[in-house]
N, C-alpha and C positions, 0 to 999 in steps of 0.2 A: 805372660805380658803379650801381649797381640802385634801383630806385625804393622801394626796403624798406630804408632806410639801416642800420636796425641788424639786418637780418638773423634771425638764430635769435634775436637778444637783443632785440627789438622786445616792446613793451609788453604784446601779449596771449600769448608765452611766459614773461613774468615772473609775471605774476600767475597763481597757482593757487587757486582758491576750494574750499572743501567743496563747495560750493552745486552745482559745476558738471554733478554727474551727478545732480541731486537735480528735481523738481518745486517750484515757491516758492509757495507759497500764503501770501496778503496778505488780511488784512481790516483796515478801520477800522471804529472802534466806529460801533454802528447810530446815527444820530440820532435823538432824539425828533422827530416830525414832527406837534410843534402849533405851532410858531413860525417866525420868516425866523432863518436862523443868520447870526452876526454873523463877521467876521473871526477873531476868536480860536478860535469854533468850526472854522474852515476849515482852519486851520493845526493846529488840537489833534489832527486825526486825517485827513481823507480828503487832506489835501493834500500832507502829509507821506507818507503812503503810496502816493501816486499817484508822488511822486520815484522812490521805491525802486522800485513795478512798472516805472515806463519802464526805469530803469537795468535792472533782469533782462531786460527783454526784448530792450535793446541787446545784454544778454550773449549773447543766443541760447537764455536759458536758456526750460523751460515755466512758464508764467505765469498764473496765475489770480488777480485781484485783485475780492474781491467785498465790498460792503456794499448796505445799503439802509433801508429806515424803520423804526425801533422805533415802533409804533403801539400799543401796549395800556397799558394803565395808569392810573394817576387824573390825571397831567398829561394825557391826550388828553383824559379827562372834564372835566376842570374847563376847557380850553378851550372844549369844546363848551358846557359852560354858559354861558361866557362870551360865546360868538357865538351861542348860540340856534339851533346845530344839531344834527344828532347827530354821535357819534363818528367813525362811516364817513365821515361829510361832512368834518370834522374831516381825518382822515388822506387823503382824496382830493383836500383841497384842496393842505395842504402838503407831500405828495409831489410834486406838481408843480411847488409854487414850489422845493424842493429840487433836485429832478433839472434844472430850468433853469438855475438857480443854478450846480451842480456843473458842467454842460455850458459855460456859460460860460468858468470858472475853467480850462476844458481836464482835468477830473478823469476819468482813462481807465478807467474801471471794465469788468470782465468783464459785472458787472452788479451792477444799482443793485436791488434787490428790494423787496418787503415783507413785514410779518411778521402779516399779516392773512390771510394765503394758505390754502387747505385743505390744502396740503403742510406749512406751518409747523403747523398744527393735528397733523396725522397723526404727523407726526415728533415734536414736541413729547410727544403723548401715550404715544407710542411708548417713549419715554426715560426717562420717569415712571415708566411700569408696569414697565420694567427694573429701575428702581429701587427700586419699591416691591417686587417679587418677590423682590429679591436683599435685602431689609430694611434697606434704607437711609432708608426715610420711615418717618416713625412720628408717628402724634398726641398734642396736647397741646393745653390750652388757654392761650389768649391773651387777655392783659388789654387791651382797647382802649378806646380815647376814643370819648364818645358825646356828641354836641352835643344837647343837649334842645331848641334854638331851630330846628335844622335838623332835627331829628328822624330823624337818620341816624348811622350808626358812622362815623368818619372813617378815611377809608384813612391812610396815612403821608403823601401831598403834600397832605393837606386839612389837614394840622396843622403849628405852625411853633409854636417855643420856645425858650428858652435849653439851650445844650449843656452835657450834665452833666460833661464833659471838660476843655473850655476855654471855657466862660460866653459863647461866640458868641449873642449875642441872636436872632438869625434861625436856627438851623437847621433843617432840614426833618426831616419826621417820620420819613425812613428815611435823612440822612445829613447831617453837619456839611460846609457848603462851608469852612469854615476849617480845622478841624484832620483832616477827611477821615473820622472815626471813621463807621462805617455803626450805626444807632442803630435800636430799637424806638421809637416813638410817644412810647408810656408812660414810656420814660426822660428824656424832655425835661422839663425845670424850665419851670415858669410857662407850660404848653401853653396854644396857643388856635388856635381854628378859622379856619383862614383863609377861610372863607366868608363868617362873620357876625360873628366877632373875639369871642366868647364864650369861655369857660372849659368845655370839655369835663368829663363824668365818666369813670370806669372802669367796663366792661362786661365779663365775661369769655365768650369764643368758643372753638369747639373748633377745630383748625387742624390743618394737617398741615404738617411739618417735613422738609427733608433733613439725616440724621443726620451731618453733618459731623467730628463726635467719632471716630463709628467710622471716617471715612475717615483721620484725620489720619496716623497712621503710615506707610499707604501714601502720602500725599500729601508728608509731609516726605523718604521717599525720594526719591520722583518730583522734587521741587524742587530739592533738592542736586545731584542730577544735570544735570538739565536747565538750571539756573542759571549751571552751567558749561560747558555745550557751547553754550549759545544764548547767551553772554556777556551777562546780564542787567546793567542798571548797577545801581551798589551802592544807590542809592536805592531800585529796586524791592526788590533783596535785603533791605536793612534793613527797608521797610515790610512786608514779605511774611513775616519771619521773627519781627517784632512781635504779628503775629496769630498764629504758631504759638505763641510762649513763651506769650502769654496763654492758650492752649488754646483749640481751634475748638470753636465751638458750633453746638446745632443750629439752622438758619435756616427761619423760616415762608416755605414757597411758595404759600401759598394767600391770596386775597383776597377780599371779598365786594364785589365790582364788577358793573356790567352788561358792563362792555365789556373782553372777554381772551379767552384758552382755556379752557374748560369743563375743570372737571378730572371725568377718567371713572370715577369712583369713588361706591361706594353712601354716601348720604349727604353728599355734598359738590357736590349738582345745581348749588346755588346761587349758586356759589363759583367763580371761575378763579382761574387761576396767577398768582401775583405775578409782575411785569414782568422783575426781576432773574432770577429762570428761566427765562423762555419767552424772553426777547431776544437772550441768546448762542447759544441753539439756532438762532436767526435766520441766523447763518454761515451753518450745515448745509442749515437747510430752504431758502435762497433761493439756494445754490449748486444743491440738488436739483429747483428750480422750475424754474431755466433749463438746467441739462445732466443728458443721461440718464446722464453719467459720474461724477455726483459723489462715488461710493462710490470710484473711483479715486482722490480728493482727501482725504475726510475719513475714509476706511477703509484707508487705506494710510501707516503711521507710518512704516516702512522707506526711502520712495522719496518722500517728501514734508516739507518743512520750513514751519512754519508760523510766520508773522510777522505780530504783533497789534500795531496802532497806536491810540493813546488818549490823552485827558488823563490827569493821576495820580490824579484820585478815581475810575478803572476799574481802579486795579490789581488790588484782591484778587478783585475778578470773574472775572478771567482768570488770576491766579496760582493762586485756591484754588478759590474756586467751580464755576467753570467745568470745568477739568481733574476736581476732585471728582467733578460731575454725570457725566461722561464714564467716568474710572472706575469708578463705582457700576455701571454698565450692563454689565461686565465682556466689554463688546465692543473690539474693535480699532480705536478711535478715533483718528486723528491729533491729537495736544495740540500744546499752545505750544511752540515750539522760540524764538523771540527777542520779546520783548515790547520795544516803543519808545515812551517818554509822553512828553508835554510837561508843563510847569508851565502858567500862567494868561498870558493876553496880555491886558492892561491897556488902557484907553484913554486917554489924555493925561493926565487927573490923577485918571480915575475909573473906572468900569466901564460896559460898551456896555450901552444900555440902548434898546429900540425904543421906548417908551411914553413917555421922555422926548427920543429923538432926540439920545441921546447916542453915537456911535460909528458907524463906518461897517458896516452890515451888506449881505449879499451881492446884495439886490436893489439897495439903493445904490449898491454897486459899479458894477452892469451899467448906471446911467443919468448915469455921472459922463464920460465919456466917455474918462477913462483905457483903456490895453491891460491886460487880464488878467495878463499876464506883469509889468507895474510893482507889482502888489498880489502875483503869485506871488513875485516877486526879494524884495521887502521881508520878506515873512511869513517866507520861507526863511532869509533872511541875518539875522533877528531873530527867529527861532525860542525860543521859552522853554524849552531845553533843561535848564538844571541850575538855572534860576530865573525867577522872573516876569519878562516885558519888559513895555513899552509900545509901542503905537501912536502915535506923533507926528508930526503933519505937517511939523514942521519937518524932522525926520529920514529921513523918508520923500520930501520935495522933496531934503535932500542925498545921499541913496542913490541916488536916480533921477538927477539931474543930473551927479553927480561919479563913481559907479560904474557904473549900467552905461551911461549915454552917454558919460560922459567916460574910463572905460576901457573896456569891452567894445565900446559901441558903436564908439568911436574907432577901434578897433584895426580891426575889420571893415571901417569905412567907407573909413579912408585908404588900406588895402590895396587894394578893388576900386575906389575914384576912381583911385590912382595906374595900375591897369592899364587901366584905360576911358581914361584922357589920355595917357598914354607907350607903351602896348603896343597900341593898338587893341583893348584888353580879351582879349588874347593872352597866355595864361601864357608868359613867357620861357623858354629853355634855363638851365642853371645849371654851375657847377663851382665846388665845394664846397672853403673856404677852414679852414684852422685855426680860425678865430671861427666860422665857420657851423658846423664840425662841434662844436664845445664848446655852441655854443646848441641843437644838437639833442639832446643829450644833456640840457641843463638841461631842454628839454621833454619829453624821455622821463621824466625823475625827477618833476616836476611831475605828469605823466599817470598813473604808476605809484601815486603818492601819492594822488591823487585816487580812481582804482579800490579801493585799499585801504581807503580812509575810507568810500567807499561800498559795500562788501561787508559793512563792519561796521556800517551804517545810523548813518554819523555825517556825518548831512545838511551840518548849518551849516558843519563845517572845510570838507568838501569843496568845497563853494560857495566858500569864502574862497580856496580852492587856487585853483577857476579864475579868478577873478579877479586873484590874483596872478600866474599864469600869462599872463592878459591885458595885466598891467603889465608884464611880462619883453618880451612881442612888441612892445609898444609903444616900450619902451626900444631894443629892437633896431632897430627901425625908426628912433629916432633916430639911434642910433650908427651903422648904416649909412647913411645921407646919400644917399638915392637919387635925391632931387632934386640933388644936385650930379652924382655920379656917372653920372649919368643922358645928360650934355650933356658928358661928359668920357671920349672915346672909349677911351681907358687905362684907364678905370674903369669903362665902361659894364658890362663882365661881374659887377663885386660886384653893382650894382644892379639886374641881373637874377636872380640867385644870390638875393639879400635877397629879392626877389619874388615867387620860387619859394616860398624857405622859407614867407613870412610867408602866401602863397595855402593852402598845405598846411596851415598854424596854423588859419588860418580855418575850414577845414575841419574840423580836430579841436576847433575850439572851440564849432561846429555839434553836432558829436556831444556833447561834454561838457555843453553846457548844454541838450540836448533835455529830459533828466528834470524838471528845473528850469523852463526857460522854453522849453514846443513849438512856440508861435508863433512865437518869436524866431528857433527853430532851422529852422523851415520856410524863414524870409525868408532866412537866412544861405544854405540851401542853392539854395533860389532865385536870389539873385544870383551865386551861383557857377556856375547853370547844372548842378548835378548832382543825382542823386536821392539822399534821404536816406541816411546812411552808419550804421554802425551801430559798435559797440566797436571791435570785431575790425580796423576799419580806423585805428584809433586808431596814431602813431607810423610810419604807413607814407605815403611820399611820393606818393600814389595820384593826385593832377592834373597831371598829366605835360604837358611843355612842348608848346606849340601848342593846348590847350585854351581855347576863348572862354567867357568868364564874361560874365553878365549886366549891365542897369544899376547902379551903386550907388542904394542908397535909405537914409533914413535910419532906424535902425532905432526912434528912439523920440525925441521930442518933449521940450524941457524944460518943467518945471514953474516958472514964474513967481511971482515972490512974490505979485504980488495975486490969482491965482488962487488959490495955496496959502492966504490969509488968507479967503479965498470959503469955502474947503473947511473952515477951520477953524471958522469961525463958523456955518456950515451945521447941523455935526453937534456943534455945542458944548453943544446942549439948552437954551441959553437962551430960544429962542423957545416953551419950550414950559415954563418956569418958575412962571408964571402960573397956566397948565391944570392944571399938576402940585401946585400950594399950594391948589387949591381944595378946600375940605371935602365931606365927603357929603351934609353938611346944605345945598350950595346946588346941590343937585338939584333940578330942574325938571321940569314936562311930564311925558312917558312915561318919562323916564328915576328918575320916584318908584316906578315898579313893578315888579314880579316877577310875572308872567306864565307860565304852564305849560301844557301839556294834562293832564285828566286823564281818567280812566275810570271812572265810574259802575259801582261794585260792588254796591252795595245800594240798594235804595231802601226807607222806610218814610214812614209819615205821622207828621206831628207829633202828638204824643197830648195837647197842650195849645192846637194853631191849626188850624182849617179848610183854612185858604188854603196852611200850610208844609208842606214834605217835609222829610225828613233822607235826607243822602246820604252814603254812605261811599264815598269816593273811592282810588284805585289812583293814586299820583304817581310811577311809578316805582320800578322794583327794589330801589335803594338807601334808596328810601324809605318811613316807616310810613304805615300808614292814616291818612288824616284825614278828619274829618267837617264838612261844611258844612250849613246851614238856609238854604232856598231858596224865595221865594215864587212857585210856579210850578206848583203843584197843578191849575188851573185850564185849565192850556194843555198838559200832559203827562201822559200817563198812565205808572204806575209800569213798565207793559212797553216804553212807546217810552224812556224814560230807562235802563231796566236794558243797560249795555256803551256807552252814548254817549259817545264822546270830547268834552267841553269841554275851556271855557277858563275858569282859576281865576284870582283875586288871591292869590297864595299869603302876600305879605308884609301884608296888613293885620292890623290889633290885633285879636286874638281876642274873641270877643262870648258870651254867654250870652243866647240868645234864648228866651223864653217856658221857661227852664228846661233846654234842648241846648244845648249847646256849639258854637260854629261858628268854623269855624280856616280863616277865607277867604271866598270869594265868587266866585260865577259870573257870568260876563258873559253878558247879554242884552241885546235891544231889543226895548222895546214901544211900542206906539204904535196909536190907534184901536182899541183891544179886540185888538190882536193882540200874542202875543210870539214873538218865536225865538229861539233859542239861538245863541252863536257853539260851531262846531263844525269837525273836521277828520276827515279820511278816514282818511291814510295815519299822521302821526307818532305816533310813540309815546309814552305815558304818561310825563311829566317832560320831555318836550319844551321848549325855554326860545320864550315867544312874544314876537318884537322887531318894531320895525320899522328900517328902515338907520340905522348908525352910534350906537345904543342900545347899552347893556349894563343887566344886570339889578340891580336893588337891594335888596340883602338887609337891609335895616334895616326895621323896624316901622313901617307908616305908618297914620295915622286914618283913618276914612270921611270926615272933612271934606278932607285932603289929597287923596282918590283922588278926590273929587267937583271940584278943579281940573284934573285932565287932560282933554284934550279926545279924547274917543274917541266916534265915529259909526258908524253902518250906512249905506252906500249900494251901491246895486246888488249885493245879497246879499253883500258882502264889508265888512269891518270895517277903520277906518281911525283912525290916530294923526297930525297935523298933517298930513293929506294924505297920507300915506305907509300903503301895506296893511299890517296886519299879518301875519307870518310864522311859521309853523311850521317851523323850517329852511326848507325852500324849498316848502314847501305853505303857499298862502294860506288865510288861514281865512275859514270862509263862516260867513255869517246867513242862519240858516235862517227859512222863510217868507217869505223878500222884503220885513220889517220894515224900516223906514228911521226914521233918526232917532238922538239921542243913546243912547249905553251906559250900562247901568247895571248 
């Protein structure tokens, strides 16, 4: 009997995949790097793609798994305003958070990059200019929403309202999370400014559009062919065809924002690309930024299959808009082959919410003392492939204790423990009987099925088959009764053969579960005292007699009832209910204020007051010019004030002072005949000024409310509640070393 029981019929000769001669390019949707990812985000793209990438590598195929941070757009600007730092600082902060979380989960990216690089800027602008020169970019006017209170045009993520299609009350300005329709903010019913809650007005502005209508015939032909070749799901095909039936419309690709890729076209110098246009190009630019051979992957459609993983709300961007963008360049880009999507993972009886401490986020998972593979297993066996699923601690406990430990862990542990105890850790010789051969055929059939399912990216089904194979292994162990036969000289050979087969099955389980549970697979191979094996070793009796295995170790510890209940309570959100129920009116102290950096553009004397000056202020690229009146004429000349960066209370109730409108108040310290302004050197106009733990208040306050706030100058720095005021990471300076209460 050879060690390869199945000879020419063993598993790797039975499975033939069209991918075998191809390069496999894998992407997962670029996460917005303006928050901490929760478990639903993780299973939605990066973890699912990781399983497939690991499987493909084990098959010996050439693989590149690409992902990175989606760093542009209004979500980043909104987070920067909220935290009082710059968009760049937001991206730097959360890129590190995401990277640490994905590393802990064992996500095996070949590159996890960023869309804020010069490489991304260059490639995005090149693709745009190709589209423009080929006639697929058109100009038109777009009605936008304008907030009179915030004095700014509202980009889509700064608007919420009622979806015109399904009536959902909290639809975003770019998409409804309930029905999935892509929207323009002006389509919303009852729109409201997300910053201040006021009702915006409409304003017409010239923008650039991708002419999808002109690309529709070409896209329809490509989609019809590719959806069959790439075995797209019925849901994906239905969703995509619904767009085509409605008729593709031109999509705006420009936005009047500060943070993004500049549009390289005359007349649009103050605009950037809309994030949905530049983000998918990030797959290409992130690859190009890391690898010099990027064109071998992204401009090589005959030899590369592109698999893309994402949540269901991203489907039209990847089946229509991104392919349309690349087709319009008239260059030979690698286009989508297979798209793999998930529905939503919810938490217990609601949704994940960091602010309410509801649900487990990536940074939480890292601190709980549970191994990464316990989360990987539960998320993958509970993967929301065809319908929404729920993360439940009761179900998590059941899956961990009865499936991972009771089935997979039990098979591995009992096999190696038996070898340690009865065979001095040495693999015994074997002599296959008919029952043994029958069981080897059972193993082969399961491994064939698992391989076929994984090749078709049916991740949950394949994982269930792995557990079913483990259950068959446990049943074989029980039926073979090695604990009896080892003591009976006549039947000892049966025990030897059973342990030989089981040892090789445990090796196969290590191979099969590596894409899903990489840390567990590593432990299995270590306990077997073998190097990690690849897919071509499945079905091969490659651990021979006499091989010495290591000591058995428990793969997972049980989650006991008391610990589970603590976890349920910890992430239930109950501790935050009182805090979440607070109204804006309850704000006190520094949280009353909205302080921002402003640059003085113009200075003139007040026409009706000797001690006052009128200042025109620049509060950032997206803000309209603002005017304030200040009593500082006797301390600062006009030349000294011009272009100085000062700190302004922007949410103070407007006033008319001697006939001149004043829309805010600068901060200064006056004492003993001296006055010093609060200033910064590096922070850009519009940067929020905060203390640790504070958030800007967008409600208008009175001068009396302002006077209740503790603001002081000490040793040339500004303080509130003994904390230094900062504009981003820069401390606010008080000029002329004046100390005392600020005004």
